[in-house]
C-alpha positions as CSV (number, residue, x, y, z in Angstrom):
1,M,11.1,22.2,5.0
2,K,14.2,21.4,3.0
3,L,14.1,18.4,0.7
4,Y,16.8,16.6,2.7
5,E,14.6,17.1,5.9
6,F,11.6,15.5,4.1
7,C,13.8,12.6,3.1
8,E,15.0,12.1,6.6
9,R,11.5,12.2,8.0
10,M,10.4,9.5,5.5
11,E,13.5,7.4,6.4
12,A,12.5,7.6,10.1
13,I,9.0,6.4,9.2
14,A,9.8,3.8,6.5
15,P,13.6,2.9,6.5
16,K,15.0,1.9,3.2
17,A,16.6,-1.1,4.8
18,L,13.2,-2.7,5.2
19,A,12.6,-2.7,1.4
20,L,12.9,-5.9,-0.5
21,D,15.9,-6.3,-2.8
22,Y,13.9,-5.8,-6.0
23,D,12.3,-2.6,-4.9
24,N,13.0,1.0,-5.9
25,V,12.3,3.4,-3.1
26,G,13.2,6.9,-2.0
27,L,13.6,10.1,-4.0
28,L,13.1,8.9,-7.6
29,I,12.7,12.3,-9.2
30,G,14.4,15.3,-7.7
31,P,12.4,18.6,-7.8
32,D,14.1,21.6,-9.4
33,H,14.1,23.4,-6.0
34,D,15.1,22.6,-2.5
35,E,12.2,24.0,-0.5
36,I,9.3,21.6,0.1
37,K,6.0,23.3,1.1
38,N,3.3,21.2,-0.6
39,V,3.2,17.4,-1.0
40,L,0.5,15.5,-2.9
41,V,0.0,11.9,-1.6
42,A,-1.3,9.0,-3.7
43,L,-1.0,5.3,-4.1
44,D,0.2,5.6,-7.7
45,L,1.8,8.3,-9.8
46,T,-0.6,8.4,-12.7
47,V,-1.2,11.1,-15.3
48,P,-4.2,12.5,-13.4
49,V,-2.2,12.6,-10.2
50,A,0.7,14.4,-12.0
51,Q,-1.8,16.9,-13.6
52,E,-3.3,17.5,-10.1
53,A,0.2,18.2,-8.8
54,I,0.9,20.6,-11.6
55,E,-2.4,22.5,-11.2
56,G,-2.1,22.6,-7.4
57,G,1.4,23.9,-7.4
58,Y,2.9,21.0,-5.5
59,D,6.6,20.5,-4.9
60,L,6.6,16.8,-4.6
61,V,4.3,13.7,-5.1
62,L,4.6,11.0,-2.5
63,T,3.4,7.6,-3.5
64,H,3.4,4.0,-2.3
65,H,4.2,2.5,-5.6
66,P,7.4,3.5,-7.4
67,V,7.0,4.8,-10.9
68,F,10.4,3.3,-12.1
69,W,10.9,-0.4,-11.9
70,E,13.2,-1.3,-14.9
71,P,16.1,0.8,-16.3
72,V,14.6,3.6,-18.3
73,R,16.0,4.0,-21.8
74,S,13.8,6.8,-23.0
75,I,10.9,9.0,-21.7
76,S,8.0,10.0,-23.8
77,P,4.6,11.6,-23.0
78,S,3.0,8.8,-25.2
79,D,4.5,6.0,-23.0
80,P,1.7,4.9,-20.6
81,D,4.3,3.9,-18.0
82,L,6.3,7.1,-18.2
83,A,3.9,9.9,-19.2
84,A,3.3,10.9,-15.5
85,P,7.0,11.3,-14.6
86,Y,7.5,13.1,-17.9
87,L,5.0,15.7,-16.8
88,L,6.5,16.0,-13.3
89,M,10.0,16.6,-14.7
90,R,8.8,19.2,-17.2
91,H,7.3,21.2,-14.3
92,G,10.1,20.7,-11.8
93,I,8.1,18.5,-9.4
94,G,9.7,15.6,-7.5
95,H,8.5,12.1,-6.8
96,F,9.2,10.1,-3.7
97,A,8.1,6.4,-3.2
98,A,7.9,4.2,-0.1
99,H,6.9,0.7,-1.1
100,T,7.8,-2.5,0.5
101,N,9.5,-0.5,3.3
102,L,6.1,1.1,4.0
103,D,4.5,-2.4,3.9
104,A,6.9,-3.7,6.5
105,C,7.5,-0.8,8.8
106,A,5.6,-0.2,12.1
107,G,2.5,1.7,11.5
108,G,2.7,1.0,7.7
109,V,0.4,-0.6,5.2
110,N,-0.2,-3.8,7.0
111,D,-0.3,-2.5,10.5
112,T,-2.9,0.0,9.3
113,L,-4.9,-2.7,7.7
114,A,-4.7,-4.9,10.8
115,E,-6.0,-2.1,13.0
116,L,-8.8,-1.3,10.5
117,L,-10.0,-4.9,10.6
118,G,-9.8,-5.1,14.4
119,L,-6.9,-7.6,14.8
120,Q,-5.2,-7.9,18.2
121,N,-1.8,-9.3,19.3
122,V,-0.5,-8.3,15.8
123,K,3.0,-9.4,14.9
124,P,5.1,-9.7,11.6
125,L,4.3,-12.5,9.3
126,P,7.4,-14.5,8.5
127,P,9.5,-15.1,6.5
128,E,9.7,-11.6,4.9
129,N,7.9,-9.8,7.7
130,L,5.9,-7.6,5.3
131,G,2.6,-9.0,6.3
132,R,1.0,-9.3,9.7
133,I,-0.8,-12.0,11.7
134,G,-3.1,-11.4,14.6
135,T,-6.3,-12.5,16.3
136,L,-9.9,-11.4,16.5
137,Q,-11.3,-10.5,19.9
138,T,-13.8,-13.4,19.6
139,P,-14.1,-16.2,17.0
140,V,-16.6,-15.6,14.2
141,R,-17.9,-17.5,11.2
142,F,-15.8,-16.8,8.1
143,S,-18.9,-15.4,6.4
144,E,-19.2,-12.8,9.1
145,F,-15.6,-11.9,8.9
146,A,-15.8,-11.6,5.1
147,A,-18.7,-9.2,5.3
148,H,-16.8,-7.2,8.0
149,C,-13.8,-6.8,5.7
150,E,-16.0,-5.7,2.8
151,A,-17.7,-3.1,5.0
152,K,-14.4,-1.7,6.5
153,L,-12.8,-1.4,3.1
154,N,-15.9,-0.3,1.3
155,T,-15.4,-2.9,-1.4
156,R,-16.7,-6.2,-2.7
157,G,-14.4,-9.2,-2.3
158,R,-13.9,-12.7,-3.7
159,F,-13.4,-15.6,-1.3
160,T,-12.1,-19.1,-1.0
161,G,-12.9,-21.6,1.8
162,D,-15.7,-22.6,4.1
163,F,-18.0,-19.8,5.0
164,D,-19.3,-21.7,8.1
165,R,-15.8,-22.3,9.6
166,M,-15.1,-20.4,12.8
167,I,-12.0,-18.3,12.6
168,R,-9.8,-16.5,15.1
169,T,-6.3,-16.1,13.7
170,V,-5.9,-13.9,10.6
171,A,-2.9,-13.3,8.4
172,L,-2.9,-10.4,6.0
173,I,-0.7,-8.9,3.2
174,G,-2.0,-5.7,1.7
175,G,-1.7,-5.4,-2.1
176,S,-0.5,-8.4,-4.1
177,G,-0.2,-11.3,-1.6
178,G,-1.5,-14.2,-3.5
179,G,2.1,-15.5,-4.2
180,D,2.5,-16.0,-0.5
181,V,-0.2,-18.6,0.0
182,E,2.2,-21.4,0.8
183,F,3.9,-19.7,3.8
184,V,0.6,-18.1,4.9
185,H,-0.8,-21.7,5.1
186,Q,2.3,-22.7,7.1
187,S,1.6,-19.9,9.6
188,G,-1.4,-21.8,10.9
189,C,-3.9,-19.0,10.4
190,D,-7.6,-19.5,10.0
191,A,-8.0,-16.9,7.3
192,F,-5.9,-14.8,4.9
193,V,-6.7,-11.3,3.8
194,T,-5.0,-9.8,0.7
195,G,-5.6,-7.6,-2.3
196,E,-4.8,-9.8,-5.3
197,M,-4.7,-13.5,-6.0
198,K,-4.2,-15.3,-9.3
199,H,-6.4,-18.2,-10.3
200,S,-3.6,-20.7,-9.8
201,Q,-2.9,-19.3,-6.3
202,A,-6.6,-19.5,-5.4
203,L,-6.5,-23.2,-6.4
204,T,-3.6,-23.7,-4.1
205,A,-5.4,-22.0,-1.3
206,A,-8.5,-24.1,-1.9
207,Y,-6.3,-27.3,-1.8
208,Y,-5.0,-26.3,1.6
209,G,-8.5,-25.4,2.8
210,L,-7.3,-21.8,3.4
211,N,-10.1,-19.3,3.9
212,C,-9.1,-16.2,1.8
213,C,-10.6,-12.7,1.4
214,V,-9.4,-11.1,-1.8
215,L,-10.4,-7.5,-1.5
216,G,-8.5,-5.4,-4.1
217,H,-5.0,-4.1,-4.4
218,Y,-5.9,-0.5,-4.0
219,E,-8.5,-1.1,-1.3
220,T,-6.1,-3.0,1.0
221,E,-3.3,-0.5,0.6
222,S,-4.9,2.9,0.4
223,P,-5.9,3.2,4.1
224,V,-2.2,3.8,4.9
225,L,-2.2,7.1,3.0
226,K,-4.1,9.0,5.7
227,T,-2.1,7.3,8.4
228,L,1.1,8.4,6.6
229,I,0.0,12.0,6.3
230,S,-0.9,12.1,10.0
231,R,2.6,10.8,10.9
232,L,4.3,13.3,8.6
233,Q,2.4,16.1,10.2
234,I,3.6,15.3,13.8
235,G,6.0,17.9,15.3
236,K,7.5,21.0,13.7
237,N,6.0,21.2,10.3
238,D,5.6,23.8,7.6
239,V,4.5,21.4,4.9
240,K,1.0,20.9,3.6
241,Y,0.1,17.3,2.8
242,Q,-2.9,16.6,0.6
243,L,-4.4,13.3,-0.4
244,A,-4.9,13.3,-4.2
245,H,-8.4,13.6,-5.4
246,S,-7.5,11.8,-8.6
247,G,-5.8,8.8,-7.1
248,G,-8.6,6.3,-6.9
249,A,-8.8,2.6,-7.6
250,P,-8.3,1.7,-11.3
251,L,-10.6,-1.3,-10.9
252,R,-14.1,-0.8,-9.4
253,G,-17.6,-2.2,-9.6
254,L,-20.7,-0.7,-11.3
């Protein structure tokens, strides 16, 4: 597959037009060749992921999070934010990122999370339409739903709200959704699932009586990676896509 064909395929899955204004998505590092045969897929471009790409002979690293956010004035292997792209560039490997456009698109981060948690009648969560809101098949106690989320995502969560409250409508924003507590509350949902929430945001949620499941940034976003690989493999395909072995969660329990 030519590089432009890969970019077109990603555009069809997660159009750039869906990305928020602040975001930096698309081909961020061009490989030194035009033929793409092996793509390594991860949530983040870290040094271990870059080393895995080098050792495995990959042409491109596809991630959810962009490696470049601010203008880059210098690149050094000793810079923790830029050491990974430094390695890729030295070895002629490219980097492509699909971030908030993958959050918002059909079948993306939040649709995958909604399906995993068993939500029905799923629709975009306004105003940005990155998140989703849906219903459970039958109402359950919040304590049961919280345990269900932990089991499905293989993680331990932190929670706000009333564990005995019966819930039916659930809003979710994979990754860092704590800043959206205000409009999530306005959506009228019974519970909110996200990956990260600051102390002050949790206090706001508690003020509103909003039941929240905070389950980890990596844990709420990483399920989309297998979904994305499956979608990329549909149809005529001569590219091998591999989920990175070194791309795990940076924060984990004992």
